[in-house]
C-alpha positions in Angstrom: 34.8 -56.8 -17.6 33.3 -59.3 -20.0 32.1 -62.7 -18.7 30.2 -65.7 -19.9 28.3 -67.2 -16.9 25.9 -69.9 -16.0 22.7 -68.0 -15.3 21.3 -70.4 -12.6 24.6 -70.6 -10.8 25.0 -66.8 -10.9 21.6 -66.5 -9.3 22.5 -68.9 -6.5 25.6 -66.9 -5.6 23.7 -63.6 -5.5 21.2 -65.2 -3.1 24.0 -66.3 -0.8 25.8 -63.0 -0.5 22.6 -60.9 -0.3 21.9 -62.3 3.2 24.6 -59.9 4.5 23.1 -56.9 2.7 20.7 -54.4 4.0 19.7 -50.9 2.8 22.2 -48.2 3.8 21.2 -44.7 2.8 24.5 -43.2 4.2 26.7 -45.5 2.2 24.4 -46.7 -0.7 27.2 -48.7 -2.3 27.1 -51.4 0.4 23.5 -52.0 -0.4 24.6 -53.8 -3.5 26.5 -56.9 -4.6 30.2 -56.6 -5.4 31.8 -58.7 -8.2 35.5 -59.2 -9.0 37.4 -61.6 -11.2 40.2 -63.2 -9.3 42.4 -65.6 -11.3 39.9 -67.9 -13.0 37.0 -67.4 -10.6 34.3 -64.8 -10.2 34.1 -63.6 -6.6 30.9 -62.3 -5.1 30.7 -60.3 -1.9 27.9 -58.7 0.2 28.4 -56.7 3.4 26.9 -54.4 5.9 30.3 -53.7 7.4 29.5 -55.8 10.4 28.8 -59.0 8.5 30.4 -60.0 5.2 29.5 -63.1 3.1 31.5 -64.0 0.0 31.6 -66.9 -2.4 32.8 -67.7 -5.9 32.0 -69.6 -9.1 33.8 -70.7 -12.2 33.0 -68.9 -15.4 34.6 -67.9 -18.7 36.4 -64.7 -18.2 36.9 -62.8 -21.5 38.1 -59.7 -19.8 38.7 -59.3 -16.0 37.4 -56.5 -13.8 35.0 -55.6 -11.0 31.5 -54.3 -10.6 28.9 -53.2 -8.1 25.2 -53.5 -9.1 21.7 -53.5 -7.8 21.2 -57.2 -7.2 17.5 -57.3 -6.6 16.6 -55.9 -10.0 19.2 -58.1 -11.8 18.0 -61.2 -9.9 14.4 -60.5 -10.8 15.3 -60.1 -14.5 17.5 -63.2 -14.6 14.7 -65.4 -13.3 12.7 -64.6 -16.4 15.4 -65.5 -18.9 15.5 -68.9 -20.5 19.2 -69.0 -21.7 21.5 -71.2 -19.6 24.6 -69.1 -20.5 24.5 -65.3 -20.5 27.1 -62.6 -21.3 27.8 -59.8 -18.8 29.7 -56.7 -19.5 30.7 -53.5 -17.6 31.0 -50.5 -19.8 30.9 -46.8 -18.6 29.3 -47.6 -15.3 26.7 -49.7 -17.0 26.1 -53.4 -16.5 25.0 -55.0 -19.8 23.4 -58.5 -19.8 23.1 -60.1 -23.2 21.2 -63.3 -24.1 20.5 -65.0 -27.4 17.6 -62.6 -28.1 17.9 -59.6 -25.8 20.2 -57.0 -24.3 19.5 -55.2 -21.1 21.3 -52.4 -19.3 21.5 -51.7 -15.5 23.1 -48.8 -13.7 26.4 -49.9 -12.1 28.2 -48.0 -9.3 32.0 -47.3 -9.2 33.5 -50.5 -7.8 36.6 -48.6 -6.6 34.4 -46.9 -4.0 33.4 -50.2 -2.5 35.0 -50.5 1.0 38.2 -52.4 1.4 37.3 -55.3 3.6 39.4 -57.4 5.8 40.7 -60.7 4.3 37.5 -62.7 3.9 39.2 -66.0 4.2 41.4 -67.9 6.6 43.8 -70.6 5.6 42.4 -74.1 6.0 44.6 -74.9 9.0 43.4 -71.7 10.8 39.9 -73.1 11.3 40.0 -74.6 14.8 36.5 -75.9 15.2 34.0 -77.8 13.1 30.4 -79.1 13.3 27.9 -80.8 11.2 26.0 -77.9 9.7 22.5 -79.2 10.5 23.5 -79.8 14.2 24.7 -76.2 14.4 21.5 -75.0 12.7 19.4 -77.0 15.2 21.3 -75.5 18.2 20.8 -71.9 16.9 17.1 -72.6 16.4 16.7 -73.8 19.9 18.1 -70.7 21.6 17.6 -67.9 19.0 14.0 -67.1 20.1 15.0 -65.8 23.6 17.8 -63.5 22.4 16.9 -59.8 22.5 15.8 -58.5 19.1 16.7 -55.0 19.9 20.2 -53.6 19.2 19.8 -51.1 22.0 21.6 -53.5 24.3 24.2 -55.3 22.3 25.3 -57.5 25.2 22.1 -59.5 24.9 21.4 -59.0 21.1 23.4 -62.2 20.5 23.9 -65.8 21.2 26.7 -66.8 23.6 28.6 -69.8 22.3 31.2 -71.6 24.5 33.3 -74.7 23.9 35.2 -76.3 26.8 35.9 -79.7 28.2 34.3 -81.6 25.3 31.1 -79.6 25.7 29.6 -76.9 23.5 27.1 -74.5 25.0 24.6 -72.0 23.5 23.0 -69.4 25.7 20.6 -66.5 24.9 18.6 -64.0 27.0 16.5 -60.9 26.8 16.5 -60.4 30.6 13.0 -61.7 30.9 14.0 -65.3 30.0 17.1 -67.3 29.4 17.7 -70.4 27.2 20.6 -72.8 27.8 21.5 -75.7 25.5 24.5 -78.0 26.0 25.7 -80.7 23.6 28.7 -83.1 23.6 31.7 -81.9 21.6 34.1 -84.8 21.8 37.9 -84.8 21.2 38.2 -81.1 21.8 41.2 -79.7 23.5 40.7 -76.0 22.8 38.4 -73.3 24.3 36.1 -71.0 22.5 34.0 -68.2 24.0 32.2 -65.7 21.9 29.0 -63.7 21.6 27.6 -63.9 18.1 25.3 -61.0 16.9 21.7 -62.0 16.2 21.9 -60.7 12.6 24.9 -63.1 12.0 23.0 -66.0 13.5 20.0 -65.3 11.2 22.2 -65.1 8.1 24.2 -68.3 8.9 21.0 -70.2 9.8 19.6 -69.7 6.4 22.8 -70.9 4.7 23.1 -74.0 7.0 19.7 -75.3 5.7 20.8 -75.2 2.0 23.6 -76.6 -0.1 25.4 -79.9 -0.2 28.1 -79.3 2.3 27.9 -81.3 5.5 30.4 -79.5 7.7 30.8 -75.9 8.8 34.2 -74.7 10.2 34.8 -71.7 12.3 37.4 -69.8 14.2 38.2 -66.5 16.0 41.0 -64.3 14.8 41.8 -60.6 15.3 38.4 -60.1 17.1 36.6 -61.4 14.0 34.6 -64.6 13.7 35.2 -66.6 10.6 33.0 -69.4 9.2 33.7 -71.6 6.2 30.9 -73.6 4.5 32.3 -75.1 1.3 33.2 -72.2 -0.9 31.2 -69.7 1.2 33.1 -67.5 3.6 31.4 -65.6 6.4 33.2 -62.9 8.5 31.4 -61.3 11.4 32.1 -58.9 14.2 31.7 -60.2 17.7 29.9 -58.6 20.6 32.7 -57.7 23.1 30.5 -56.5 25.8 30.1 -58.8 28.9 27.3 -61.3 28.6 25.0 -61.6 31.7 26.2 -64.1 34.3 23.9 -67.0 33.2 25.6 -69.6 35.5 24.2 -67.9 38.6 20.7 -68.2 37.1 21.1 -71.8 36.1 22.6 -72.8 39.5 19.7 -71.3 41.5 18.1 -73.9 43.8 15.0 -74.1 46.0 12.6 -75.4 43.4 10.0 -77.3 45.5 7.1 -77.8 43.1 7.2 -79.6 39.8 4.6 -79.9 37.0 5.0 -82.6 34.3 2.7 -82.2 31.3 2.3 -83.8 27.9 3.8 -81.5 25.3 1.1 -81.8 22.7 -1.8 -81.2 25.2 0.0 -78.3 26.9 0.8 -76.6 23.5 -2.9 -76.8 22.5 -4.0 -75.3 25.8 -1.5 -72.5 25.5 -2.5 -71.7 21.9 -6.2 -71.5 22.8 -5.5 -69.2 25.8 -3.2 -67.0 23.7 -6.2 -66.1 21.6 -7.7 -64.3 24.6 -4.6 -62.7 26.1 -2.5 -61.6 23.2 -4.1 -58.1 23.2 -4.6 -57.7 26.9 -3.6 -54.0 27.6 -2.6 -54.6 31.2 -0.6 -57.7 30.9 0.0 -58.7 27.2 0.1 -62.5 26.8 -0.3 -62.9 30.6 -2.4 -65.8 32.0 -2.9 -67.2 35.5 -1.8 -70.8 36.1 -3.5 -72.7 39.0 -1.9 -75.9 40.2 -3.8 -78.1 42.7 -3.2 -81.9 43.3 -3.1 -83.3 39.8 -5.0 -80.6 38.0 -3.7 -77.6 35.9 -6.1 -74.7 35.3 -5.1 -71.8 33.0 -7.2 -68.6 33.0 -6.9 -66.1 30.3 -8.7 -62.7 30.3 -8.9 -60.4 27.4 -10.6 -57.1 26.8 -13.7 -58.7 25.3 -13.6 -62.3 26.4 -12.2 -64.8 28.8 -11.2 -68.5 28.7 -10.4 -71.3 31.0 -8.5 -74.5 30.3 -8.3 -77.5 32.6 -6.2 -80.7 32.3 -5.2 -83.6 34.5 -1.4 -83.4 35.0 1.4 -84.8 37.2 2.0 -82.1 39.8 4.2 -82.5 42.9 3.8 -79.7 45.5 1.5 -77.5 47.4 -1.5 -75.6 45.9 -0.1 -72.8 43.8 -0.8 -70.1 41.3 1.4 -67.9 39.2 1.1 -65.5 36.2 3.2 -66.3 33.1 3.6 -65.0 29.6 1.9 -67.6 27.3 3.8 -66.5 24.3 7.1 -67.1 26.1 6.0 -70.6 27.0 4.9 -71.4 23.5 8.3 -70.3 22.1 9.9 -73.1 24.0 7.2 -75.7 23.8 6.8 -75.5 20.0 10.5 -76.2 19.3 11.6 -79.8 18.6 10.0 -83.1 19.0 9.3 -82.9 22.7 7.2 -85.4 24.6 7.0 -84.3 28.2 7.6 -80.8 29.6 8.7 -80.2 33.2 8.1 -76.9 34.9 9.7 -76.2 38.3 8.5 -73.5 40.7 9.4 -71.9 44.0 7.2 -68.9 44.6 4.8 -66.8 42.5 7.5 -64.1 42.2 10.4 -66.4 41.4 11.8 -67.6 38.1 10.3 -70.8 36.6 12.7 -73.5 35.3 11.4 -75.4 32.3 13.0 -78.5 30.8 12.5 -80.9 27.9 12.4 -84.3 29.6 14.0 -85.9 26.6 16.9 -83.5 26.5 18.1 -82.8 30.0 20.6 -80.1 29.2 18.1 -78.0 27.3 16.8 -75.5 30.0 14.5 -72.5 29.8 14.2 -70.0 32.6 11.2 -67.6 32.6 10.4 -64.7 34.9 6.8 -64.5 36.1 4.5 -61.6 35.6 3.0 -59.6 38.5 0.2 -61.6 40.1 -2.9 -59.4 40.8 -5.3 -60.3 43.7 
């Protein structure tokens, strides 16, 4: 393989596909970037076998071929080169990069040993759904934080995404809390119901914030989830385990106490209290919330210090106290340009329903901590 490529464009493509790559000591070859010349394009691919990202670029192909190389080292080297156009060659399992005043060699792996992947692209008419990419990024950001970060339970190590009746819904949970977001999805006649792995969400979210494309398209085929963002193709496995019954949680009634509080003031109170409770050995991040008339008092006790925050609020209900995870509250409060936060309660042992008053269909459910006498 002999190529003349634009150095900056080549670097951009590596950064795109390496979002799907992670170290794999059992199969080291998938820890690297795969290259192949296809017709008049240079095709890039990165995979961890559960997530595959591919893209392409135009270049001058003097001799076709394929290669697998250690992308981190090559990327670091290319950043230090000034030439706009470089020559790349594969010879005897060696990647050679030539510039106007240098020649460097990198170990290359046998490209024939790279796993044969499923077709990374769908035809254009096979993509059934589309969204503005920044809208999708915003939705992912608003629910990602409450998805389980552990792969021990795959059924919640994901974001549930549903499209039905001109609505698109995003749901996540780690069993201690649940986030639900609903948006309008007009002129839709199809249904879509899938659990997307967290690692796929993280990779896609980074790509959605970059590039010039405005629309991302997606579809489900053969139990694989396909995304198309310009000339970037993303193929992901889906989680086929049952997602928890979130509707029962959302439809729970009986909330008879409501606190409305200014978002900025509440966030500052929580941040100060968090300093004292983040290392509490008995109840990490736990604080006691006292509600009485129009006053909110938060008490935080740490190993070496304690704090108390008091604020005038709009509270409707009987005198009440409950123990809540301050970090969990901050995860929700700090997202978006919220103005007023609503917290609804029943008892000290029941879930708390939290809403952004400016976005009615953005709901956060948090379980309380054990309240000690």
